[in-house]
C-alpha positions, 0 to 999 in steps of 0.5 A: 890541497895546496897548489902552485900560485902566482898570487901577488905577494907570493914568491915564485913556485910557492905553494899555498893552501886554501886558507891563505888563498882566502886571506889573499882574496880578502885583502885584495877585496878590501884594497879594491873596494877602498880604491873604488871609494877613494876615486868616487868620494875622495880619500878623506871622505871615505871611512873604514866602515864604507870600505868594509861595507863595499868589500862585504866584510865586517868592521872587525874583519877589516882591522884583522887585515889592516891596522888603519885606512892608511895601511890599506894603501901603504902596505904590501904583502912582499916582506917574505919575498924580499927576505928570501931575495936578501938571503940568496945574495952571495957574500963578497960583493962590493958595497956598490955591487951589493946595492945594484943586486938589491935594487935589481931584486927589489925591482923584480919583486915589486914590478911582478906584484900588481898592487906594489907596482900600481901607478894609481896607488903611488899617485894617491900616496903622493896626492894625500898628505897623510899618506905621504907622511905614512909612506915617509915613515915606511921609507925611513924604516926601510933605510934603517933596515938597509943600514943594518943589512949593509953593516952586517954584510960589509962588517961596518958599524951601523953608526959609521958615518961613511955607511950612513952617508952611503945609505942616505945618498943611495936611498934618496936617489932611489926613492926619488926615481921610484916615486917619479911615476910620471917622469920615468916610464916603467920599462926604463926605471930599472935602467935609470936606477942602475945608472944612478948607482953608476953615477954615485960610484963615479963620484957624481960627475956632471 
């Protein structure tokens, strides 16, 4: 029987069944095992086989849940929650108010999830070149999706130079502060991001 859950990766009030709970536990077990081994042996010296053994799953099961060792670290389970938040945004916001709403919603979803908000995870991404590259690819994909969303919402063309510059400027600022895990305390991060949006809207005064 499905029961309410606050499991990471699940939206508030969402009800899930036993099969999905088991999948969530397995993904978490693999991630926890991987992070232990990365801390003990280093990222480059840890293999998929070692992670699977530490998590007490088969090699095949590992690849059923993660496409690669990199994706164990890079991926999260929040796509559905993010999509629900996007679909709940009301029409008629200005492009800056839309940006503020998106930042606030994505921050709320991310900080509520233990894995997505892990500073240990982010430090690992920043310290390993292969993970930084994979994370950048994910970030580029997010910027592309954001461009399409803003185009649909505002009625602009996706290739409009004004829209592309807006997204590039906003995305660059957001990713900079989001990755500065040792510079901006977690409790101040949302306020810092929204202040950055205010400065962009004001034309970047100094």
